[in-house]
N, C-alpha and C positions, 0 to 999 in steps of 0.2 A: 504494500500500500504506500502511495506517495506521501511525503511529509507535508503537513499544512503549516505554513509560516505566515503569521499575521503581523503586519506593520501598522503601528498607530502613529500617524503623522506623515504627511506627504510632501514636505518641503526639505530641500538640502539633503540631510542624512537619510531620511526615509526614502526618497526617490533614488538615491545612490545605492543603498543596500538592496532595494528591490531589483533594479536593472542589473546590477552586478551578479546577484543571486541567479537571475534567469540565464545570464550568459554562462554561468558555471553549472547550473542544474536545470535541465529542460523539463524534468519530471515533477519538480516540486510544485505544490499549490501555493501560490503567492497572492495574498489578499492585503489590500491597503484600505484603512479607514482614515479619512481626513475630516476633521470637524468643520472646516471652512469650505467655501465653494470652489477653491482652486487648489491644484497640486503643482509642485515643481515650478514655482514662479521665482523671478529674480528679485528677492526682497531688497537686495543691496541697490537695485536700480530705482526703487520707489521714489526717493527724493528728486531724481532727475526727470521723472515723469511729471511731478508737480511743477518743476521749473521749465517744462516743455523742451528740455534738451533731448529727451526721448519722447517724440510726439505721438507715436503709435502705441496705444495701450496694449495691443496684442503682442508687442515686442517683449513685454514683461513675462510672457509665459514660455517656459522652456519646453513643457510637455503638457498634454491634456489627458484626461481619463481615456478618451478614445485612442490616443496615441499609445498609451500604456497597454491597452487591451490588444490593439492591432499589432504593434511592433514587438511586445514582450509577453503577451498572454498573461498579463497581471490584472487581477480583478480589483478595480478601484471603485471605492464608494466615497463620494464627497457629501458634505452636509450631514455627516454621520459621526456623532460624537460618542466615543467610548466612555461610558459612565462608571463602570466597575470591572474589576478583575477578580475572578475566583481562581486563585493559583492552585488550590487543592484539586479542583476538577478541570483545570485548564480551560476555563470558559470566560468569555467577556460578554458584557451587556452593552448594546449600542442603541443610542437614541437617534432615530431617523426622523425626517419631517412627518412621516406617516405613522410610525410605530416604534415600540421598543422590542429589540430582538436580541437573541443570543447567538454566539458563534464559538466554535471549538478550535483550539490551536495545539500544535505540537511544539512550536517555538513562537515566542512573543517578543517583538522588538518595539521598544518605546522610543519614539523620536518626536516627542511632544514639544520640544523647543522651549521658548521662553516668552513671557508676556511683558509689555511695558509696565513700568512702575507708575502707578497713579495714586498718589496719597489722597487721603480724604480731606482735601482742603475745604475750609468753610466757604460756602457759596458756590462750590463746583457743581453741585446738583442742579443749580438754576442756570448754568452757563451752557449755551448751545453753540459756542464759537471756539470750543477747546477740543483739540484732536491729538491723537497719537499716530505714530508712523511705524507699522509693523506688517500690515497685510495690504492686499490690493483693495479691499473694501475701505480701509483707512484712507488711502489716498484718493479713492473715489469721493469720499465725503469731503475731503479738503478741496479738491478741484471743483466740486459742485458748489461749495460754499464761496469760493473765490469768484466763480462765474456768476453766481446769483446775487451776491451781496456787494461785489466790487469793493473789498476792503482796501484801505489806504496804508494801514500800519499793522504789522505782525510782531508778536513777541514770541521768541523761542526760549523755553526754559530748559537749560542743560547744554553744556558746551562739549559734549563728546562727539563721536563720529556722526550719528544721526542728526544731532543738534546743529553742527556746523554745516553739514550738507543741506539741511533745510534752510539755514540762514542764507546760504548762497542762492539756492533755487527760488526762495521767496523774493529775494532781491532781484533776481533775474525776471521775475514776474512783474516787477515794477513797484513792489511794496517797500515802504520804509520799514526797517527791521531793527528791533532791539533784542540783544542777546543777554540773558540773565543766567549767571553761573554762581552756584553757592560757594565754590572753592576759589582760591586765588588765581586759578588759571584754567584755560580750556585744554582739551586733549590730555587726559590723565596719564597716557602712556609716555608723554614727553616730560622732561624736566623743565623747571620754570623758565630758565633763560632761553630754552628752545621754543617754548610756547609763546614767549614774548614776540618772536617774529610773526606769529599768527595774530597776536593782539594788535600789533601795529598795522598789519595788512588788513585786518577787519576794519579798523578805523579808516584806513585809506580808501576803503570801498564803501564808506558811508554807514557802517554798522555801529549802532550805539551799544557799546559793550559795558555791562555791569558785572564786575567780579565781586567775590565775597558778598553776594547778595542772595538772600534766601527768600523764596516765595512763601507767604503765609496764608493768604486768603484771596478769594475772588469776591467781587461785588458788582452791582450794576449789570446783572445778567452776563457776567464774564468779561465785561469791557473795562473793568478797573481791577488792577492787580495791586495788592498791598504786600510790602516786604517787611522783613524783620527790621525794627528800628523806626517803622512808621512811614517810610517813603512809599509813594505809589505812582503808577503810570496808567494812562488810558490807552487802550489798544482795540483793534477790531478783530484780531485773529490770534489764537494762542496755540502753540505746538508744545506739548509736553514730551521732552526727550531726556528725562531724568535718569533713566537706566532701565534695566530689565530684572525680572525675577523668574526663576525656573517654573515651568508649567508642570509641576510634579505632584499635584494633589491626588491625581488618579493613582500614581505609583505609591504614594504614602498611605492612602486608604487601603491598598492591597497588602501593605506590610513590607514594601520595598524600602531598603535602608537609604536615608539621605543624610547630608551633613547639616550643620546648624543653620545654613542659609537655604536649605531646601533642595540642593543639587543632589542628584542620584549618585550614589557611590558604586563604582564598578571596578572589576579587577582588570588585569592586563588583556583579557579576552572579552571585555565588555559585558561580562556576566554580573548580574545583580546578586543579592543574597538569596533570591528565590529561584528555584530550579527552572531552567528553560525560559527565563525572562532576561532579556538583554536591553541595554539602553545605549544610545549614541546622541551626539549633537549638543546643542546648547544646554540641554537639561542635565548633563552629567559633569562630574569633576574630572580633571585631567592632572597629570604631573607636569609641573613647571620644569623645563629642561635645564634651567640654570640653578634654581634654588632647591629643586627636588621636592618642593612643597606640593600638597594637593590643593588645587585651585580650580576656578572656573575661568575659561577663556573662550567666550562665545564668538567664534569667527566661522565664516562660511567654509574656508579652506579646510581646517581641521574636521569640521562636521562631515564634509563630503568624503574626506579620507577615511574617517572612522566607518562610514557606511560601506566603503569598499573593503576595508580590512575585516569587518565583521562578516560580510558575505564570504570572504575567503575562508575564514575560520569555520563557518557553518558548512562550507563545501569540502572541508578536510585539508585546507592549506593553512599551515600554522602561521598566524599573524598575531602580533602584539600591538596593543594600543600605544603608539609612540608618545614620548614626552613632547610638550608643545612649547615653542618659543614665543608664540604670540606675534608673529610678524604681520604687520598691517600697514595700510597706506590709505590716505584720504586726500581729496581735492578741496582746497579752500580758496575760491576765486582763482587767481593766477598761480597760487602756490600749491605745491604738493608736499605733504608731510608723511613720513614713513618711519617705522621703528621696528626693532627686533630685540628679543631678550628682555632684560630688566633695565630699569632706569636707576638713576643715582638715589632717588628718594627711597626706592625699595631696598637698595643695598644698605643705606644708612639704617633703615628700620630693622634690618636683619643683622646689623653689625658685621657685615661682610667687608673685608678690606678691598680697596680698589684704587685704580689710577684713572685719570681722565685726559683725553686730548680733544681740543676743539680746533677745527680748521675751517677755512672759508675758500675752498678752491673753486675753479670753474667747471661747468658740466662738460666742456669740450675745449679744444685748443682756443686760447684767448684771442688769437689773431684771426680765427675763422668767424665770419658773421653768425650771430645767433648764440654765442656762448653766454652762459648765465651763471651766477654764483650759486653754490650749494653750501648751506650751513650744516656741518657734519660734526657729530659728537660720538666718540667711541669710548666705552668703559671696559677695563680689563683688570684682571687680578694681578697681584705682585708676581705671581708665577707665569703670567702671560696668557692666561685663559681669557678669551673674549667673552665678556659678560653681557654686552648689549650695545646698541648703536641707535642713533636718532639722526634724521636729516630733514631739512626744509629747503625748498628751492622751487624753481619753475621748470627745470629740465633735469633729467638724469637721476632724479632722487631715488625712485623705486629700484632702478638698476643697481645702485650702490648698496642699498640696504639688502637687496636680494643676494648680492655677492657676499656680504658679511654674514647674513643668515646661513648661507650655504657653508661658509667657513666654520661657523659655530657648529653646525650639524655634523661636520666631519672632523671636529676637534682640532682645527688649526689653531696655532698660537697667534697672538696679535702681531708679532713681528713678521710672521709669515704672510701677512697681508701684503707686504712689500713684494712678495714673489708671485702674487696673482697675475696671470697673463690676461689682460683685458684687451679685447679687440680694439685696435687703434687706427683711426683715421681722423684728420682734423674736424670733420663735421660731427663726430660721435664721441670723441674722448681726447685726452692728452696722452703723450707718451708716458708721462708719470700720472697715472690715474689718481683721483681723490682717495680711492681705497689704498693704493700704494703709498700715498703720502701719509695716510693714517698709520700704516705699518712702519714707515720711516720714523715718524715722530714718537710712536710708542716704543720702538726699538731704542731710540736715543735716550728716552727716560729710563728704560730698563738697563741700558749700558752706562747710566749715570753720566752721560755727556751733557745733560741739561737738567736743571731743577726748575720746577714751575710753581706758580701760585694760581689759584682759581679766582674768577671774577668776584665771588662772594667774600674773599679775604681782603679786597682792596680797601674798602672803607675803613676797616679796623686798622690796617697798616697806616693809612693816611692820618687817622686821628692820633696815632702814636708818633708821628713825625718821620716816618720811614722815607728813605731817599728813592724817589722815582725818576727814572731817566726815560724821557720821550725821544725816540730816535726817528720820528717822522720829519718830513720836510716842512719848512715854515709855512708854505702855502696850505698845507693840510690843516694847520691850526686855525685858519680862517673859517673853515667849514665845521670843524670839530675841535673845540678848545682842548687844551691839555688838562690833565688832572691837576688838582690844586697843588701848588708849590712844586710841581714837577719841573725838572731841568730839561731843556730841549737842546740836544746835540744831534743833528742829522746823522744817519748811519754812515754816510760817506765822509764825515769829518771825525769819526770817533777815534781813529788811530792817531790823529794829530792833536787830540785834546784830552788824552788820558790823564794828563797832570791835573785837570780840573775835577777829577772824580775821587771820591773818598775810598780809602782802603780799610778804614776802621769800622765799616758797617756794610750790611748787604745793600746791593744796588738792584732795585726792581725795575727791569727793563720792559718797555712796551712799545708797540707800533700799532698800526691800524688793525692788522689781522693776525699777527703773531710770528710771521716768518722773519721779518727784519729784526724783530726783538730776539729771536733765537740766534740769528747770525751774530748780532752784537754781543749777546751773552757768551757765545763761544769765544769771541775775541777777548772779552774781558776776563773770562775764566782762565784762559791761557796766559794772561798777563798778570795773574795773581789777585784779581778782584773776586769778591763773592757775588756773582751775578745770577739773578733769578729772573726767568722770563714769565710774563703774564700770558698764560695759556689762552689762545684765541684772540689776544690783543684787545685793543680798545673797542672793537666792534662787538665782541661778546659782552664786555662790561657795560657799554652804553645801552645795548639792547636789553640786557637784564635790568637796567635801571629805568627803562622806558616807563613813562607815566601815561595812563589812559586819560584822555580828556574828551571833549566833544568830538563827534566824528569828523574826520577829515572830509574834504570834498570827495564825492563819489568818483569812481573810475569813469562814470558817464557824465560827470559834471566837472569841466576844467576849472582850474583855480580862477582864471580870468576869462573874459569873453573872447572866443576865438575870432569873432568878427574884427576885433582890433588888429590882430596879427594879419588877417587876410587883407584888411584895408591898407595897412602900411606896406604890405608886400606888393599890392596892386599899384601903389603910388611910386613904383621904381625904387623902393628901399632894398638895398642889397641884403639878401638872406643867404647865409652859408650853412650847409648841413654838415653835421658832425656825428659820426658813429662812435659812441663810447661803449658799445655792448662788449661783453666779455672782460671788461675792466672792473676790478674791485677797488674800493677806496684805498688809496687816493687817486687811482687812475683816472676816473671820469673828471674829477675837479681839475687835476693837472692838465688834462687834455683840453678842457674848456679854457683854462688860463692861457695856454699857449696859443689856442686859436683866437681868443679875444685880442691878444697882442697884435695880431695881424689885421684887425678890423679898425675902421675909422669910427668916430663917434656917430651914433645913429644907426649904424649897421647892425644886423641881427644874426644871431647864431641859433640854429635849431639843432638841439642835441637829443639823441636817442641813447638811453642807457638801460642795461639789463639789471643793474643793482638797484633795488627799491630804496636803499638808503640815499640814493642820489636825489630823490624827491625833496627831502628836507635839506640835504647838503647844498644843493644849488641855490636854494632860497637864502640860506645863511651866507653863502659865499657872495652872492650878488649884493646883499646888503652891506657886507664888509668892504666890498670893492667899488661901491657906488655905481653898480650896473643895475639894469632894470629887468625884472622878470615880467614878460608879457603873457606868458602862458606856461603852465606847469601841470601836467596831468598824467594819470596812469592810463595807458592804452594797452589792454590785454596784459601781457607779461613784460611790458616795457614802460619806462618813464620817458616822456617826451616833453622837453622844456624849450621855450623860445626866449632868448636873452637878448636885450638890446644893449649895445655898448653905451655907457654913460647914463645919465638921468634924463628920462623923457619928460620934457616940460611942455610939449605941445598939447593943446586941448584935444579931446576925442572928436572924431568926425561927427557932424551933427546927426547923421543918419545911423550912427552906431549907438548901441546902448550906453547910457551915460554912467558907466561904472568904470572907475579908474583902475588900470592894472596895478598889480602889486608894486609898491615903491614909487608910483607915479603921482606926483603932486606939483603944483606950481611953486617955483622958487620964491621964497619970502612972501607966501600968501598970508593972509590974516590968520593967525593962530598963535598958540601958546605952548611953550615947553617949560616944565618946572623940574629942576633938580631938587629932590627932597633929601638933603644931606643930614639935617638935624633930626633928632628923635624926641624933641620936646613936644608936650601935649598942645600948648598954645600955638607953636609954629606949625604943627601938623594941621590944626584947625584953619589957620590962615591959608595954607597951601591948598586945602580942599575947598575953601570958600572961593578962592580965586579960580580954581579949576572948574568948579560947578558954574560959576558966573560966566567964564569964557565959553564953556560948552553950551550954556543957555543962549548965548549970542550966536550960536551956530558955528563956532570956531572949532577946528580940530585941536585937541589937547593931549599932550603926552606928559605923564608924571614919571620921572626916573628916580627910583628909590635906591639910594646907595649908602653904604656904611651905616650910621646910626638910624638913618631914615628907614632901614629895613624893619625896625621895630614897629613902625606904624602899620605895616601890612601883615603882621604875624597873626595867625589864628589864636584866639585865647584858648587855654587849656590843653594845647598839644604838647605832649611830653615824649621826646625821642631819646633813645639811649645814645649818649655821646661819651667820648673819652678825650683825654688830653686837653689842649687849649680850647677845643670846641666846647667841652663841658664847662670850662671856666667861664667862657663868654656866655653860655646858656644860663649859668647861675647868676651872673652879674647883670644881665640885660633884662628889660621888661618883656613880658609875654603878651603882646597885643596892644591895640590902641588904648584900651581902657586903663592900662597900667603905666602909661607914659608919664614922666614927671613934668612939672611946670618949669619953664626956663627961669622964672623969678618967683620967689615966695612959695617954693614947693612945700617946705615945712614937713618933710617926711611923708608926703602924700596928702596932708590935710589941705594944702592949697589947691591941689587938683580936685579934691572932693568939693570944695567951695565953688570952684569954677564950674563943675558939672551942675551943681545946684542952680547957679546963676544962669547957665545955659537953659536948664529946664524951665526956670521961672520966666525966661524971656522967649520961650518957644524956639530956641535954637537947637537944631538936631545934635545929638551926641555923636562922637567921632566915628563909631562903627556904622551909624546910620548914614553919616556923610560919605563914608567910603562906598557904601552900597549905592547911594544915590548918584555919586560921581560915576561909578561904573555903568549904572543904568542910563546915564546921560551920554555915554559914549566916550568917557575919558579913558584913554589908553594908559594902563599902569604897567611899568616895566621894572623888574627887580634886577639890579646889577649882579651878574653872575660872579664877577671877580670879588666883589664885596662879600657875597654869600660864602664863597670859598674861604676867604680870609677869616671870617667871623663864625664859620661853622654852621651857617644857617642852611637848612635843607628845604627843598621845594614843598615837602609835606607840611612844613610849618606855616606856609603863607596862605592867605585867604584865597578863595577860588577866583579865577579870572585874571590872575597875575601872569603876565608874559615874562619870560626870562631873556635877557640880552646883555650885550656888552656895551662899551662906550660908543662903538660904531653905530649901534642901534639908536642910541640917544642923539648922537651927532647927525645922523641921517635925517632925523625929524627936525632937529634944531635949525639946521641950515635952511630949512624950507618954511620956517615960521618967522613972524616979525616981532615976536615977544618971547624972551627967554628969561627965566627967573631962577635964582639960586637961594634956597631957603634952608 
């Protein structure tokens, strides 16, 4: 008599085990029960159907019940939910649309998958605009809602794979999108500094990102969301992508063993604790290939592989459930992010020793058009075992992670990555591939040729007065200032200036991306210095310190009006095109500088770069060098900026939108700039009264807060952990506008209190109110970054809405105003 094998669940693992079984055993009776209306559909493609990247709904279906019957002689029942298992009698009960029936099995395979986590939020029951993304009916509901209700704004709760894919696809549908994540970062498989590349890119694409923000309740029929702490937002559409939980209640009711999170426990051959009952896919636990822990890793690749291997085992081919690395990849607008193995956060939690390398190579030969940067991080043990890797970039990301994943699977050592032979031609790779470079760098650390520090150690070292050596070229400092108190000696001058360096303390060397720092560290080490390189360079550090703010202009919304550029070009203004793709910082800026030197005032340079960091670098460089940004935008996976040499003082054409490009104002137009140097209460009042008055008269106003004036714009009550001189300044200086002393008759604060009472009795706004009103009136407030560094003031201490800038930022405004004050 033939064996009757029943499979519960028809997606991924279930479909894989069924078809593989038939190929191995033509005589077995194979029956599949699926609770939903569809089997074998591409659930990973669901977000892209919502975003219309996949326009045809039928493309989501890999196979149908008729296909399974006709091609594989598999009896498939959809809309048939298995409600109970009688393991003693080997029977199951199935609820169909028409009736409740029983069926008998010889072998039972559970591939029931997982369900979205939907907490019982207050107000959720009354909301009809809240959806999850797990099945085809889920996305049918979302697309129907969009088409029938024309929502303008969507909120996605959860920054994992599904959450970020939905963010992008809802944005592609034309909605404004807010992303809410309860933890400090998106993508939990990444470490924080790598996730920061995604945070910045989301902002560049117009996404309003809220981290460390926990949803607490719905109201207004789901159109108002309230968060922990009391903040709230209004929205038209909500996607819950908080996570998943195993769909294992059927198994638990039957006595199948699960772990404390509800995932089914199986042995190496997918057997549960009950005879002839097996389980595969998202519902089971697996072994982590790095830590050997029993974990859940719900990914389509392992689920399909498990289905194949279980079929082999049932057909008499010995297969074991392999340990899982969790290799994954995701698309986030123009970026790709991928990882394999474990991350640094996991290693710290397990107290596992490790080393790290960060590198920022190109996806292919830098001189070949189309090369783009890859941000790569590799973790390895002191013994050289590869523990994990993460990468972010626009091209070649998945390829590099796949190589490293393969190396881990076959137990290669990290230094052996240098020996990987990657297919090379300029359009596809470099002669020294990024994977090879990772092997070189790790090998140097293991061979003790270089000692490194990580980005998160920098601030502590700076607070202790450590000696930092910046080996970048001076031009690079215009776009990205040096670390506080760092000494700048360009790499090509280092051998001639060794006498300027101390030998009685460590020298922490850094450059833009780490390579020049390594080269200088090698020079200094051989000359008797204690040189330590900043791993990943300033790019890793600055990215890790990136602060989310209001969304940047969207990729579809240029910074300034393109009509201005087109108009000036049509009026015979010379425009030179410059390709800076394939260049990493400082390459694009240096190339722009050299090209601008060849232009005359008024001529334009249109630059295309593949490094997204160029988006902000070019704006800072133009301000520092008195050039004009006419246009700066993200176009797909490139940054495209148009810069005019010199300051544009001509009025906009009358038929063009009357919006001045960045940095474009009339010279000496009516306006006011105020340097707020003093930190006295009464002088701050005077400066804000003048600023509000000038703004009320329609004048542009810039307030530049420097040295003691920084105390005026501090947030009250913010306490940061500081050390050294920064801590001393913090203890000695007032915290916020309400604590400022009077310049005369302060009397240990009593005079200030009397002044506040007089202000109140005379209906004069208090200082914090003045600050808010000045900002609301359009007063531009800039904090001097140099003064912040000297006095140990951090951006987190300043009130919202403050811009950061150097003296060039102030002077750029001052030269265009007819009134300048120093208070």
